[in-house]
C-alpha positions in Angstrom: 0.0 0.0 0.0 1.1 3.5 -0.6 1.3 6.2 1.8 -1.9 8.0 0.6 -3.9 4.8 0.9 -2.7 4.3 4.5 -3.9 7.7 5.4 -7.4 7.0 3.9 -7.6 3.7 5.8 -6.5 5.4 9.0 -9.1 8.2 8.4 -11.9 5.6 7.8 -10.9 3.7 11.0 -10.9 6.9 13.0 -14.3 7.9 11.6 -15.7 4.4 12.4 -14.3 4.5 16.0 -15.7 8.0 16.5 -19.2 6.9 15.2 -19.1 3.8 17.5 -18.1 5.9 20.5 -20.9 8.4 19.7 -23.5 5.7 19.4 -22.4 4.1 22.7 -22.5 7.4 24.5 -26.0 8.1 23.0 -27.3 4.7 24.1 -25.9 5.1 27.6 -27.5 8.6 27.9 -30.8 7.2 26.7 -30.7 4.3 29.2 -29.8 6.7 32.0 -32.7 9.1 31.1 -35.1 6.2 30.9 -34.0 4.9 34.3 -34.3 8.4 35.8 -37.8 8.8 34.3 -38.9 5.4 35.6 -37.6 6.1 39.1 -39.1 9.5 39.1 -42.5 8.1 38.0 -42.5 5.4 40.6 -41.7 7.9 43.4 -44.3 10.3 42.1 -46.9 7.5 42.0 -46.0 6.5 45.6 -46.2 10.0 47.0 -49.4 10.7 45.1 -50.9 7.5 46.5 -49.9 8.4 50.0 -51.4 11.9 49.6 -54.6 10.4 48.1 -54.9 7.9 51.0 -54.5 10.6 53.6 -57.1 12.8 52.0 -59.5 9.9 51.5 -59.1 8.7 55.1 -59.7 12.1 56.5 -62.9 12.5 54.3 -64.2 9.1 55.3 -63.4 9.7 59.0 -65.5 12.9 59.1 -68.3 11.1 57.3 -68.1 8.1 59.6 -68.8 10.3 62.6 -72.2 11.2 61.2 -73.0 7.6 60.3 -71.9 6.4 63.8 -74.2 9.0 65.4 -77.1 7.9 63.4 -76.4 4.2 64.1 -76.2 4.9 67.8 -79.6 6.6 67.7 -81.2 3.7 65.8 -79.5 1.2 68.2 -80.9 3.1 71.2 -84.4 3.1 69.7 -84.1 -0.6 69.0 -83.1 -1.2 72.6 -86.1 0.7 73.9 -88.5 -1.2 71.6 -86.9 -4.5 72.6 -87.2 -3.7 76.3 -90.9 -2.8 75.9 -91.5 -6.0 73.9 -89.6 -8.1 76.4 -91.7 -6.6 79.2 -94.9 -7.4 77.3 -93.7 -11.0 76.6 -92.6 -11.5 80.2 -96.1 -10.4 81.5 -97.9 -12.7 79.0 -95.6 -15.6 79.9 -96.2 -15.0 83.7 -100.0 -14.9 83.1 -99.8 -18.1 81.2 -97.7 -19.7 83.9 -100.0 -18.5 86.6 -103.0 -20.0 84.8 -101.2 -23.3 84.4 -100.1 -23.3 88.0 -103.6 -22.2 89.2 -102.4 -18.9 90.7 -104.8 -16.0 90.5 -103.5 -12.8 89.1 -104.0 -9.7 91.3 
């Protein structure tokens, strides 16, 4: 080979090496950017989920106070009705027992 041909071969090799290095650098940068975006997205989703959970919990806790108050009122009414019904049933049962035993009611 002549001296001019050697220079062309060297120039081609240098260009190929530079292109390969540039491609490798671009690939590495793209991979790093993708990893950073994925990590950022995961942390953002986690923090958003925690914020939503706190907000939702506070909303439901306030709402539950009203529901619990209503349930306590209904429970108290049920207890009163049940106590009256139990008293009526007990009197009827005592009258029936008295008749069976031959005891006269006063």
